[in-house]
Wavefront OBJ file of the C-alpha trace (Angstrom):
o trace
v -12.551 -25.043 -13.195
v -13.495 -27.564 -10.929
v -16.203 -26.913 -7.673
v -13.737 -26.306 -5.486
v -12.941 -22.561 -6.123
v -11.617 -20.899 -2.637
v -8.274 -20.584 -0.916
v -7.629 -20.421 2.762
v -9.315 -17.525 4.938
v -6.933 -14.692 5.770
v -8.227 -14.769 9.619
v -5.490 -11.987 10.060
v -6.698 -9.239 7.918
v -9.255 -6.328 9.295
v -12.743 -7.439 10.026
v -13.903 -4.645 6.908
v -11.272 -5.923 4.623
v -13.389 -7.106 1.430
v -11.044 -9.676 0.754
v -11.262 -11.448 4.485
v -13.088 -15.045 3.530
v -11.857 -16.780 0.871
v -11.371 -15.802 -2.929
v -13.940 -16.318 -4.856
v -12.341 -17.507 -8.213
v -14.817 -17.966 -10.211
v -16.160 -14.542 -9.602
v -12.884 -13.147 -10.203
v -11.927 -15.045 -13.281
v -15.670 -14.040 -14.771
v -14.182 -10.489 -14.051
v -10.217 -11.318 -15.890
v -11.005 -14.026 -18.247
v -7.422 -14.200 -18.828
v -7.046 -15.161 -14.710
v -8.397 -18.689 -15.565
v -4.903 -19.962 -17.030
v -3.022 -19.047 -13.938
v -5.718 -20.961 -11.738
v -4.717 -24.536 -10.491
v -4.619 -26.511 -7.145
v -1.845 -26.030 -5.050
v 0.195 -28.240 -2.927
v -3.255 -28.452 -0.279
v -5.367 -29.824 -3.180
v -6.900 -26.675 -3.262
v -7.446 -24.471 -6.297
v -5.404 -21.195 -6.526
v -2.771 -19.278 -8.473
v 0.907 -19.273 -8.696
v 1.754 -16.408 -6.530
v 5.426 -16.654 -7.635
v 4.319 -15.974 -11.146
v 3.991 -12.285 -11.555
v 2.103 -12.063 -14.120
v -0.554 -14.078 -11.972
v 0.273 -12.095 -9.135
v -0.645 -9.231 -11.559
v -4.213 -10.503 -12.977
v -5.275 -11.503 -9.449
v -4.811 -8.271 -8.447
v -6.793 -6.752 -11.713
v -10.087 -9.253 -10.652
v -9.567 -8.425 -7.082
v -10.095 -4.376 -8.110
v -12.293 -4.910 -10.807
v -14.808 -7.253 -9.028
v -15.001 -6.114 -5.046
v -13.902 -2.240 -6.248
v -15.197 -0.969 -9.486
v -12.147 -0.183 -10.745
v -12.206 -1.647 -14.668
v -8.858 -0.796 -15.844
v -6.115 -0.841 -13.589
v -2.614 -1.101 -16.134
v 0.860 0.002 -15.111
v 4.397 -0.853 -16.425
v 5.599 -4.272 -15.617
v 9.004 -3.276 -13.943
v 6.576 -1.521 -11.257
v 5.495 -2.838 -8.259
v 2.568 -4.973 -7.883
v 1.198 -4.301 -4.383
v -1.386 -6.988 -2.830
v -4.540 -5.525 -2.672
v -5.572 -7.248 0.449
v -2.792 -6.019 2.977
v -2.748 -2.337 1.040
v -6.625 -2.107 2.072
v -5.828 -3.050 5.480
v -3.617 0.111 5.987
v -6.958 2.183 4.980
v -8.945 0.073 6.933
v -6.494 1.066 10.319
v -6.656 4.559 9.039
v -10.468 4.912 9.181
v -10.607 3.298 12.755
v -8.222 5.837 13.896
v -10.020 8.894 12.245
v -13.216 7.664 14.166
v -11.352 7.624 17.539
v -11.821 11.120 17.726
v -14.549 12.215 16.186
v -18.303 11.435 16.934
v -19.073 11.742 12.910
v -19.403 8.894 10.698
v -15.904 9.151 8.983
v -16.381 6.233 6.829
v -18.737 8.519 4.964
v -17.026 11.808 5.494
v -16.549 12.912 2.135
v -14.142 16.168 3.035
v -11.311 13.462 4.669
v -7.965 14.633 2.987
v -5.060 12.247 3.050
v -1.390 12.510 1.233
v -0.256 9.522 -0.081
v 3.535 9.765 0.218
v 5.303 8.030 -3.119
v 1.801 6.611 -4.582
v 3.598 4.698 -7.366
v 2.604 3.674 -10.978
v -0.180 1.617 -9.419
v -1.824 4.543 -7.520
v -3.099 1.951 -4.448
v -4.031 3.779 -1.747
v -5.682 6.462 -3.704
v -7.761 3.984 -5.501
v -8.732 1.877 -1.944
v -9.362 4.998 -0.149
v -12.015 6.663 -2.966
v -13.596 3.336 -3.477
v -14.022 2.153 0.062
v -14.499 5.125 1.676
v -15.438 8.565 -0.445
v -12.037 10.321 0.798
v -9.887 12.480 -1.414
v -5.966 12.278 -2.252
v -3.270 14.200 -2.568
v -0.765 11.787 -4.207
v 2.816 12.570 -4.426
v 6.010 10.891 -5.938
v 9.559 11.282 -6.912
v 8.878 9.266 -10.094
v 7.760 11.019 -13.281
v 7.046 8.091 -15.216
v 5.306 6.587 -11.917
v 3.045 10.259 -11.545
v 1.756 9.469 -15.188
v 1.162 5.564 -14.908
v -0.977 6.726 -11.857
v -2.778 9.804 -14.057
v -3.319 7.385 -16.558
v -5.008 4.899 -14.036
v -7.674 8.055 -12.625
v -8.260 9.527 -15.890
v -9.648 5.660 -17.033
v -11.903 5.360 -13.783
v -14.368 7.769 -13.552
v -14.997 7.022 -9.986
v -11.779 8.093 -9.342
v -11.954 11.633 -11.038
v -11.971 14.481 -9.421
v -10.805 12.835 -6.489
v -7.193 12.106 -6.219
v -4.563 15.090 -6.474
v -1.165 14.154 -8.486
v 1.611 16.399 -7.069
v 5.678 15.674 -8.051
v 8.232 15.554 -5.050
v 11.040 17.078 -7.267
v 13.300 16.644 -4.207
v 14.027 12.993 -3.408
v 15.391 13.994 -0.040
v 11.967 15.876 1.305
v 8.788 13.856 2.642
v 5.872 17.316 3.008
v 8.354 19.787 1.798
v 7.692 21.199 -1.835
v 4.368 19.659 -1.314
v 2.200 20.416 1.346
v 0.792 24.854 1.109
v 0.994 26.245 3.740
v -3.177 27.079 3.745
v -3.651 23.257 3.290
v -5.384 21.311 6.124
v -5.299 17.349 5.802
v -6.329 14.819 7.985
v -3.747 12.348 7.943
v -0.277 11.417 5.830
v 0.177 7.647 4.581
v 2.996 5.619 3.562
v 4.728 2.496 2.798
v 8.879 3.492 2.605
v 11.118 2.004 0.281
v 12.498 -0.767 3.302
v 16.164 -1.780 1.644
v 18.999 0.554 2.130
v 20.936 -1.337 -0.971
v 20.313 -3.408 -4.177
v 22.494 -5.961 -2.295
v 19.502 -6.209 -0.021
v 16.642 -5.846 -2.239
v 17.803 -8.897 -4.075
v 18.672 -11.138 -0.976
v 15.045 -10.227 0.361
v 13.932 -11.088 -3.222
v 15.775 -14.394 -3.048
v 13.789 -15.354 0.523
v 10.750 -14.632 -0.628
v 10.230 -16.804 -3.947
v 11.947 -19.214 -2.395
v 9.419 -18.995 0.154
v 6.873 -19.275 -2.045
v 8.107 -21.651 -4.744
v 11.148 -23.451 -3.042
v 13.433 -21.553 -5.891
v 16.775 -20.762 -5.002
v 17.852 -19.288 -7.613
v 20.781 -16.861 -7.694
v 18.636 -14.363 -9.837
v 15.022 -15.272 -8.974
v 12.265 -13.693 -11.329
v 10.290 -11.505 -8.955
v 6.364 -11.554 -8.244
v 6.012 -7.950 -7.420
v 8.810 -6.632 -9.456
v 9.760 -3.070 -8.362
v 11.582 0.130 -9.362
v 14.611 1.356 -7.496
v 12.718 4.386 -6.269
v 9.852 2.039 -4.648
v 12.194 -0.212 -3.519
v 15.615 1.373 -1.908
v 16.263 4.365 0.159
v 19.987 5.376 1.034
v 19.668 4.724 4.413
v 16.714 2.019 4.565
v 13.398 2.774 6.024
v 14.236 4.319 9.459
v 16.105 6.790 7.275
v 12.962 7.278 5.434
v 11.179 7.559 8.842
v 12.946 9.916 10.738
v 13.200 12.402 7.605
v 9.592 12.502 7.998
v 9.287 12.811 11.654
v 11.803 15.383 11.389
v 9.461 17.526 9.010
v 6.044 16.673 10.746
v 7.109 19.206 13.186
v 6.724 22.192 10.661
v 3.351 20.271 9.760
v 1.666 20.001 13.010
v -1.042 22.214 12.400
v -1.902 20.658 9.403
v -2.330 17.524 9.839
v -4.521 15.180 11.697
v -2.121 12.562 11.967
v 1.160 11.656 10.518
v 1.330 7.872 9.571
v 3.454 5.402 8.783
v 4.022 1.609 7.625
v 7.271 0.334 9.546
v 8.336 -3.406 8.015
v 10.772 -3.826 10.609
v 10.051 -3.731 13.692
v 13.897 -3.509 14.704
v 13.542 -0.001 13.617
v 11.382 0.628 16.168
v 13.230 2.001 18.995
v 15.007 4.755 17.012
v 11.522 6.023 15.675
v 9.790 6.080 19.008
v 13.501 7.910 19.977
v 12.400 10.454 17.889
v 9.183 11.133 18.026
v 9.338 11.426 21.838
v 12.174 13.637 21.143
v 9.825 15.529 18.750
v 7.299 16.119 21.873
v 4.140 14.751 20.131
v 1.026 14.775 22.063
v -0.060 10.946 20.698
v 1.832 7.997 19.557
v 0.036 4.438 18.843
v 1.183 1.474 17.278
v -1.352 -0.525 15.071
v -0.227 -4.174 14.220
v -1.229 -5.529 11.055
v -0.773 -8.962 9.359
v -1.439 -10.976 6.188
v -0.794 -14.776 5.792
v 2.569 -15.182 7.628
v 3.930 -11.626 7.307
v 3.438 -9.525 9.872
v 3.738 -5.415 10.084
v 2.914 -2.270 12.008
v 1.647 1.189 10.830
v 3.384 3.996 13.613
v 0.736 6.937 14.223
v 1.743 10.219 15.727
v -0.123 13.597 16.585
v 0.513 16.790 17.934
l 1 2 3 4 5 6 7 8 9 10 11 12 13 14 15 16 17 18 19 20 21 22 23 24 25 26 27 28 29 30 31 32 33 34 35 36 37 38 39 40 41 42 43 44 45 46 47 48 49 50 51 52 53 54 55 56 57 58 59 60 61 62 63 64 65 66 67 68 69 70 71 72 73 74 75 76 77 78 79 80 81 82 83 84 85 86 87 88 89 90 91 92 93 94 95 96 97 98 99 100 101 102 103 104 105 106 107 108 109 110 111 112 113 114 115 116 117 118 119 120 121 122 123 124 125 126 127 128 129 130 131 132 133 134 135 136 137 138 139 140 141 142 143 144 145 146 147 148 149 150 151 152 153 154 155 156 157 158 159 160 161 162 163 164 165 166 167 168 169 170 171 172 173 174 175 176 177 178 179 180 181 182 183 184 185 186 187 188 189 190 191 192 193 194 195 196 197 198 199 200 201 202 203 204 205 206 207 208 209 210 211 212 213 214 215 216 217 218 219 220 221 222 223 224 225 226 227 228 229 230 231 232 233 234 235 236 237 238 239 240 241 242 243 244 245 246 247 248 249 250 251 252 253 254 255 256 257 258 259 260 261 262 263 264 265 266 267 268 269 270 271 272 273 274 275 276 277 278 279 280 281 282 283 284 285 286 287 288 289 290 291 292 293 294 295 296 297 298 299 300 301 302 303 304
């Protein structure tokens, strides 16, 4: 590798994000040596990796978790969604800020904090980041038995996660909290990155657009750089229907949770979401903007 080994600054990331500064590719290659085979100059002449290559992206994320978070084993099937670590970490950092607002204690170090991750996926990424960055505890759910099995293996193979994450299978794919939270349980927050496509056709269209932006490839059946099984990417009615179900169910659990939160990828969906939240008579509603690179998103949070 040459002496130029840092990618451009991702200035939109949260101030506490460990990847706010340019990637130290030498350190990342040291953590995961196979990554070196995918390091090459980008169109600006700066050493980077090919973000259109799914194998390279997965290796990069493994290296980030190893180097910055101490997670030495993070394996899951290639067919499953490979989440971008910096963006996922931002969600946790903004949640920490949210919890801190109405709490005089040091929320970042409170070990009794309990979160609920809805749709943890095969990678179990949110609990991993929440445990390693803040020492929080998690209930992690999914409707896919294989994803639960994959997440369990990751937890078992990393000592820092042992005893910090409880996995629960959601047996009813049409429910969010029902069948998961027991009546005597209280949690500090919920979090979710909902499936945002309403159909396979929309998912393929979104993939083509993303791959074209990354590599200029206009192939009719592009190779995914992020993968994802159906339950991770597609839900009937799309993102807004999923979140509407979450809001309706949250009313029944309003005394058991401090903050209900979810990512909303499509700004056009906010109008319908706000309308339902007002109807639910929430005490407080917040929209927290997020952004990584050219992508913008937001967290919608509500409390009763």
